[in-house]
MIDRENGU-933711 format. One record per residue: x, y, z of N, C-alpha, C in turn; residue in three letters. Coordinates in steps of 0.05 Angstrom, whole numbers, plus 5000, padded with zeros to 4 digits. Example, Ala and Ser with C-alpha at 12.3 -4.5 7.8 and 13.67 -1.06 7.14 Angstrom:
BEGIN
526448865156524649105156526449345156Ala
525749555142527349795143525850015157Ser
//
This chain:
BEGIN
670224399048672524499061674924539042Met
674424509016676624528997678024798998Thr
676425008999677525279000679325319024Leu
678325229047679925259072682525099070Leu
682324859059684724689058686824809039Gln
685824919016687625038997689025279009Thr
687525459021688725689034690525609057Leu
689725409072691425309094694125219084Gly
694225069062696724979051698525209042Arg
697325399029698825629020700025789043Lys
698425819064699325969087701525829102Ile
701325559104703325399118706125419104Arg
706125459077708625479063709625769062His
708225949075709126229076711726249092Asn
713726399083716226419098715826529126Pro
713726689131713226789158712626559177Trp
711726329167710726119185712625879186Leu
714825889172716725669171717825609199Arg
717525359207718525269233716725319257Gly
714325429251712425489273710325269274Leu
709025239297706925029299704625069279Pro
703324859272701124879253698825059262Asn
698525069289696425239300696825539293Glu
699325619290699925899283698925949254Val
699225759237698225779209695225809209Ala
693825649226690925659227690025929238Val
691326019259690626279271691126509251Leu
693226479235693826679214691626679193Ser
690726439186688526409166686026529177Leu
685426489203683026609215683226909215Ile
685627009222686027299221685627419194Ala
686427269173686027359146683027379139Phe
681527179146678627179141677227409155Phe
678027449180676827669196677527939184Val
680027979176680928239166679828299139Ala
679728099121678628159094675628229096Ile
674228089114671428149117670928429129Gly
672528489149672328749162673028979143Phe
675128929126675929129106673729179086Gly
672028979081669729009063667429169076Ile
666929099101664529219114665029489127Val
667529549136668129789151667230049136Ala
667930079110667130329097664030359094Pro
662630139095659730139090658230199116Ala
659330159139657930179164656730459169Ile
658330669169657230939174655231029152Pro
655830949127654131029104651430889107Val
651430629114648930479118647330599141Phe
648730679163647430799186646031059178Ala
647431209161646331469152643731429136Arg
643531199123641131149106638531139122Ser
638831119149636431109166635531399174Phe
636931599163636231869167637231989194Gly
639331869205640431969230642632179225Val
643532309246645632509243648332379239Ser
650232539231652932439227654132329253Ala
653532469275654432369301653232099308Leu
650732069303649431809309650531589291Ala
651031659266652131469247654931369256Ala
656531559266659231489275659031319301Ser
656831349316656631199341656430899336Ser
655630819312655530539305658330419305Val
660230579297663030489298664030489327Val
663330699342664230719370663130499388Ser
660530419384659430229401660829959399Val
661829899375663329649371665929659388Phe
667329889386669829909402669329919432Ala
667230059440666530079468665729799479Leu
664329639464663529379473665929199475Met
667829229456670329069458671829139484Arg
671929389490673429479514672029379539Phe
669429409540667929349565667829049570Ala
667828889549667428599552670028439553Ser
672328579550674928439550675428279576Ala
674928389600675428229624673627979625Pro
671128009616669427769616670427559597Leu
671327649574672527459554674927319566Ala
676527469581678927349593678227129613Gly
676227169629675326969648674226729634Phe
672726769612671526549597673726379584Trp
675926509575678126359563679326169584Val
679626269609680726099630678825869637Asn
676225929636674225729645673625519624Arg
673325609599672325419578674525349557Phe
676725489556678825419537678725609513Gly
681025639501681325829479679625759454Glu
679725499446678525429421675425469421Arg
674225399444671325429446670525729445Ile
671925889461671326179461671926309434Ile
674026219422674826329395672626269375Leu
671726019374669725939354667026069360Thr
666226079385663626199392663726499386Val
665926629392666226919387665926979357Gly
667226819341667126869312664226819302Leu
662926619312660126569304658326789313Leu
658826909336657227129347657427369329Leu
659827429320660227659302658927599275Val
659227349266658027279240655027309240Ser
653727199260650727209261649827489265Val
651127639283650227919287650628089262Ser
652728039247653228189223651228129202Ser
650427869200648327789180645727939186Phe
644927939211642428069218642628379217Phe
645128479221645528769217644928849188Ala
645628669169645028719141642128719136Gly
640528589153637628579150636228789167Leu
637728949182636529139201634729339186Ala
632329389198630429569185630229839200Asp
631829869222631930129235634630159249Asn
635130409257637830479268638330339295Phe
636330329312636630209338637429909336Asn
636229759318637029489315639929459305Asn
640729639287643429629276645429679298Leu
645029869316646929939336647129719357Ile
644829589363644829369382646429129371Ile
645929069346647328839333650328889331Leu
651129139326654029199325655229179353Arg
653729239373654729209400655128909407Gly
653328739398653628449402656128359387Ile
656528469363658828399348661428469362Gly
661428689377663728769392664428569414Gly
662428459426662928239446664227999433Leu
663227919410664327689396667227749387Gly
667727989379670328069370672428049392Ser
671628129416673428109439673927819446Thr
671927659445672227369451674327249431Met
674127329406676027229386678827319392Phe
679127579396681827699399683227589423Thr
681927589446683227499471683927209470Val
682027039460682526749459684726679439Ser
684726819416686826769395689526839406Ala
689827069418692427149429693326969451Phe
691426889469692026719491693126449481Ser
691726339461692626079449695326109435Leu
695626319420698026359405700426359423Leu
700226509445702526549463703026299481Leu
700926129483701225899500702425659486Arg
702025639460702925399446705625439433Ile
706625689431709125739418711425749438Val
713625619430716025629448717025909451Ala
718325969474719226239479721026359457Pro
722626189445724526289424723126349398Glu
720526299396719026349371716726539374Lys
716426649398714026819404713927069386Arg
716227189382716227429365715427369337Gly
716427159325715727079298712826999296Arg
711826859317709026769317707127019318Ala
707827209335706127449336706127599310Ala
708527609297708727749271707127609250Ala
707227339250705627189230702627229234Ala
701727239259698927289265698127569255Phe
699827759260699328039251699328039220Gln
701027869208701227859179698627769167Gly
697127589180694527499170692627739169Gly
692627899190690928139191691728329169Phe
694428359165695428559146694628489118Leu
695028239110694328159083691328179078Val
689728089097686828119095685928409094Gly
687328579110686628859110687228999084Gly
689228899070689929009044687928919022Leu
687128669024685328559004682428649008Ala
681628689033678828759039677728999024Gly
679029239027677929469013677829448983Pro
679629288971679629258942677029108934Ala
676428898949673928748943671528908951Val
671729058973669529208984668329408964Gly
670029528948669129718928667129598909Gly
667529338902665629198884663129128899Ile
663429028924661128928939659229158946Val
660329378955658629608964657129728941Ile
658229688916656829788893654229638887Ala
654129388897651729228894649529318912Ile
650229358937648229448957649729528983Ser
648529718998649729789024649529559044Leu
647629379039647329149057649128919050Arg
650028899025651628679016654128629032Ala
655628849040658128799055657728649081Pro
655428689094654928549119654628249115Phe
653328179092653027889087655627759079Phe
657327899064659927799057661727769082Val
661627969099663027959125662127719141Tyr
659527679142658527449157659627189146Ser
659827169119660826929107663826879113Phe
665427089111668327059117668726979146Thr
667027079164667226999192666326709196Leu
664426609180663726329181666126159173Leu
667626249153670026099144672026099167Leu
672326329181674226349203673326159226Ala
670726159232669725979253670125689246Ala
669725619220670225339211673125269214Ala
674925449207677725399211678425349240Ser
677225499258677725459286676625189296Ser
674225129288672824889298674124629287Ala
675024629262675924379249678924359248Phe
680424579248683324559244685024609269Phe
683724729289685224779314685024539332Leu
687224449343687224239363686424339390Lys
685224169406684524239433686924199451Ser
687724409465690024389483689224389512His
686624359517685724379544686624139561Asp
686823899549687623659564690423679573Lys
692123849559694923879567695124049592Glu
692924189599693124379621690624349639Asn
689924099646687524049662687824179690Met
690324199700690624309726689924599727Glu
689924729704689225019703686325059711Ile
684624869706681824909713681424959742Lys
683124849759682924899787683925179794Glu
685525299777686525569782685025779766Arg
682925699752681525889735679226029748Ser
679026019774677026169788677626459787Lys
675626629792675926919790678227019808Val
678326919833680327009851683126949842Ser
683526709831686126629821686926799797Ala
684926849779685527009756686227299763Ser
684827409783685527679791688227689804Leu
688927469819691527459831693727459810Leu
693427309789695327299767695527569753Ala
693327699750693327959737694728169754Phe
694228159781695528339799698528299799Thr
699428049798702227999797703528099771Ala
702028079749703028179723703328479723Ala
701528619736701628909737704229009752Leu
705228839769707728919784710228879767Lys
709828749744712128689726712528929707Asn
714829049708715429289691715229219661Lys
715928979654715728899626712828889616Ala
711028789634708228789627707129069625Tyr
707929249643707129529642708029659616Thr
710529589608711529699583709929599559Ala
709229339559707629229537704929369536Ala
703729429559701129569559701429849547Leu
703629989555704030259545704530269514Ser
705930059504706330049475703729989461Val
702129809472699529749459697629989460Asn
697830149482696230389484697030589462Leu
699630609457700630789436699730699409Ala
699630429405698630319380695730399375Thr
694130359396691330429393690830719390Gly
692230879406691831169406692731299380Phe
695031219370696131349346695231199321Val
695830939319695330789295692330749289Ser
690830669309687930619305686230859311Phe
687231039327685631269335686131519317Gly
688431649322689031899308689231859278Ile
690631639271691231599242688631559226Arg
686731409237684331349222682331579223Ser
682431749243680431959246681432239237Ser
684032299242685032569237686632589211Ile
688132379204689832389180688232459155Ile
685832329151684332399126683632699125Pro
682832809148682133089149684633259144Leu
686833179155689333329152690133339122Phe
689933119108690633119080688933299063Val
686333299068684433449052684433749060Val
684333799086684034079095686634229099Glu
688634099109691234229114693034229090Gln
693333989078695133969055693734049029Leu
691134079030689534149006690033958983Lys
690133708990690733498970688233338964Ser
688433168943686232998935685832778955Ser
683432688960682932458978684432208970Pro
685232188945686731948936689431938950Ser
690532168959693032168973692732019000Leu
690432039012689931889037690431599033Ile
689331489011689631199005692531129001Met
694031298986696831238981698531239007Phe
697831419025699231419051698731169067Gly
696231089069695530849084696730599070Phe
696830599044698130379030701130369035Leu
702430609037705230619044705730489071Ala
704030549090704330429117704030129116Thr
702130029101701629739100704029599086Ser
705129719065707229599050709729579067Ile
710529799080712929789097712629599121Thr
710229589132709729409154709929119144Gln
708929059121709128789110712028719105Ala
713628909095716428849088718028789114Ile
717528939135719128919159717928729180Phe
715628619176714328459196715828209203Leu
716828069183718327819187720927889202Ser
722328099194724828179207724328259236Tyr
722128399241721428489268720928249286Ala
719628039276719127809291721627659298Gly
723427629278726027489283727727649302Lys
727827909298729428079316728428069345Ser
725828049348724728029375725527779389Thr
725727559374726527299385729527279389Asp
731127409372734027379374735327599391Ile
734727849385735928069400734528149425Lys
732028069427730528129452728028289448Gly
726228279468723728429466724228719471Arg
725928789490726429069498727429239474Arg
729529149460730529319437728329359416Pro
726729149410724729179390722529379399Ser
721829369424719829559434720829849434Met
723429879441724630149440724630249411Ile
725630079393725730169365723030229354Trp
721130059359718430099348717130359357Gly
717230409383716030659394717630909385Thr
720230879383721931109374721331169345Phe
721030969328720431009300717731139297Ile
715831049313713131169312713331469320Leu
714831529340715231809349716431979326Phe
718431869313719732009290717832059268Ile
716131869262714131899240712232129246Ser
711532169271709732389279711132649276Ile
713632669285715232909283715532999254Ile
716032809236716232869208713632979197Ile
711432859205708732949196708233239204Leu
709133319229708633589239710633779226Val
713133699223715233879214715033939184Ala
714133739169714033779139711133739130Phe
709633949131706833939123706533959093Glu
707533749079707333729050706433449043Thr
705433409019704633139010706932939012Pro
709433019005711732839007712332769036Leu
712232979053712732929082710632739093Gly
708232759084706032579093706632289085Tyr
707332249060707931979050710331859065Leu
712432019069714731919083714031849112Ile
712532019125711631959152710031699154Ser
708231659136706531419136708131169131Met
710131189113711830959107713530889132Ala
714631089145716231039169714530919191Ile
712031019194710230909214709730609211Ala
709730519186709330239181711630069192Gly
714030179191716330029202716030009232Val
715230229245714830219274712630029281Gly
710530019265708229839271709029549270Ala
710929479253711829199251713129109277Ala
714829279289716029209314714029219338Phe
712229419337710329449358708129229358Met
707929089335706028869334707228609345Gly
709828579342711128319349712128319378Ala
713628529386715028519412713128519436Ala
711128699438709428689462708028429466Pro
707128309444705728049446707627829457Ala
710127839448712027649459712527689489Ala
712527939498712827999526710527879542Val
708127899532705727779546706127479549Ile
707127349527707627069529709726999550Gly
711827169551713927119571712927159600Asp
711227369604710227429630708327209640Val
706727109622704826889630706126619631Thr
708526599620709926349621708726129603Gly
707226219583705926029565703525889577Gly
702525989599700125879612697626039606Lys
695325909611692826049607692726289626Lys
692226529615691926759632690226959617Ser
687626899615685827059600685727349609Gly
685527409635685327689644687827849637Pro
690227719637692627869630692627939601Val
691827759584691527819555689328019550Val
687127989565684828169561685628459567Ala
687128499589687928769596689828889574Ala
691528709563693228799541691628899517Phe
689528749511687828829489686229079495Gln
685429109520683829339528685329609525Met
688029599529689529849526689429949497Thr
689529769478689329849450686529959444Ser
684429819453681729909449681230179462Asp
682330219486682030479500683330699484Phe
685730649474687030849458685530919433Gly
684330719420682830769395680230919400Ser
679230899425676831049432677531339440Ile
679531369457680231639467681731799446Val
683431669430685031809411683531999393Gly
681431909379679932079361678532309376Pro
677632259400676232469416678132689423Ile
680432619435682432819443683532969419Val
684332819398685432939374683433119360Ala
680933029359678833189346678333449360Gly
678333449387677933689403680333879398Ala
682733779397685033949393685134069365Leu
684233919345684134029318682234259317Val
679934239330677934449330678934699344Asp
680534659365681334889382684134999376Ser
686034819370688834909367690134829340Leu
688934649325690034579299691134299299Gly
691834209274692733929270695333869285Phe
697134069285699834019298699633929326Gly
697934069342697633989370696333719373Trp
694433659355693133389356695233169352Ala
697033209332699033009326701032979349Phe
701633209362703533199384702533049408Met
699933029411698932849433699732559428Thr
699732489402700632219395703532189400Gly
705132399395708032389401708432369431Ala
706832499447707132479476706532199486Ala
704432079476703831799483706031609475Val
707231669452709531499442711931529461Ser
712431779470714631819489714231669515Leu
711731659524711231499549711831209544Val
711131109521711630829514714730779512Ala
716130969500719030949499720230929526Ile
719331109544720331109572720030839586Phe
717630729584717030469597718630239584Phe
719030269558720630059544723530069552Ser
724630309557727430339565727930229592Val
726030269611726530189639725729899644Ile
724429769624723429489628725829299628Met
725529069643727528859641727028689616Pro
729128569606728828389584727528129593Glu
725528039578724027809586724727559570Thr
726127589548726927369532728627169548Lys
727826919550729326729566732226719558Pro
733926709577736826729572738026489558Lys
736626259560737626009549736825969520Asp
735526179508734726149479737226179462Ile
737625989444740025989427739626209405Asn
741626359401741626559380742326439353Lys
//
C-alpha cells in the first residue's frame, strides 16, 4: 500500500483539498486512478475492436455500448446505493470494471469484447453514482462547490496523464492498455476499500426509507424543484457538448473544415484541460461563496460563447480560443450543479436523485454525436455546432429561473 499512501499524502496537501474532509481526498485519488486508466485504454478500444475484422460502425459500437449500459443501469445503481451504502457499491463497481477490462484484453472475438465492455459500463455507473452520493453527503453545505471541484480535479489530472502514458503502452500491444486499466482500477478499488470510512452507521434510519417507493417519492419531489431541473439541464449540456459533440465532431472539423494537421486537435483539447485546471479551484470557491445560481449561469453562458466563436471564426486560432474558453465554462459546470444536488438532497442518501443527474450527462453524450453527425452530413459543421449552442441556451434559461440553493446561513 506504499504507492497508495504516498499518492494519498500528496493529494491531501493539494490546495484544492485544503479544509475538506479526508474522504474527499480519497475520492479524488480514486478519480485520478480511474481517469488515468481510461485515458490509456480509450484510444485503443476502437482499434482493438477493428482487429477482429468488423466494420467501423461495429467497432464504434464498443464505445457506445459502454455509454448505453451506464445510462440504462443508473437507476439500478441509485437504488443499490440506498440499500447497501456508497462504499460497498463504489468498491464493487470498481472491481467489476477492473475484472471485465482484464478479460476484455484477453477477448478472442468481437462478441466477447462487446459483452465485457457492457459489463464494464454497469460497474462504471455504480462507481460514479456512489462516489457522487458519498461526496455530497459527507461535505458541509459551505464546502460542496470546492469538494465537487476537487473531485473533478482528480479526473482532470488523470485525464491529462493517461494519454501520455497510453502512447507507450499501446505501442507494446493493443491488449496491453486493458491490463493497465484493470490495474489502475484495482488501485482505485483498494483506495475505496481501505481508506474510505463507512458512514452507514451514521444514517441507520435511512435503511427504513430506502425502499423503492420511498426512493421514487424522493426523486419525484426533486423533479418539482426548479434548482434540480436546472442542474439536470446543465449536466445534459455538459454531456451533449463536452462529451458528445466535442469528442466526435471537433476532430473532423479540424481536419476537414480547417484543413489543419491532426496535431491541432490535441492542442485544442489540451487548451481546454489547462484552462479548466486553472479555473477549477476558483469555480469551486465561487460556487460556495457567491452561490450556485451565478456559477451555473456563468458556466453555461461561457460554453455558449465558446460555440459561437467556433462557428464565427473558422480558423485555427479561432478554434484554439474557443477550446480554451470552453475549459473555463467546464470548470463552473463541473462544480455548481453537483453542489445543487447536495443542497436538494440535504446531504442525505438519495441514490435515484444522483443517478438521474448522471443519466442526463450520459444521455447527452449518446445523443450528441448522433444528432451532430447527421447534421454534418446534411447541412455542415456550423449547424451541428449550433445544436450545442441551443442546448446551452436551454441550460442558461433554467439556470436563470432557478432559486438559489446555497444555505443562507453560510458565512462568506
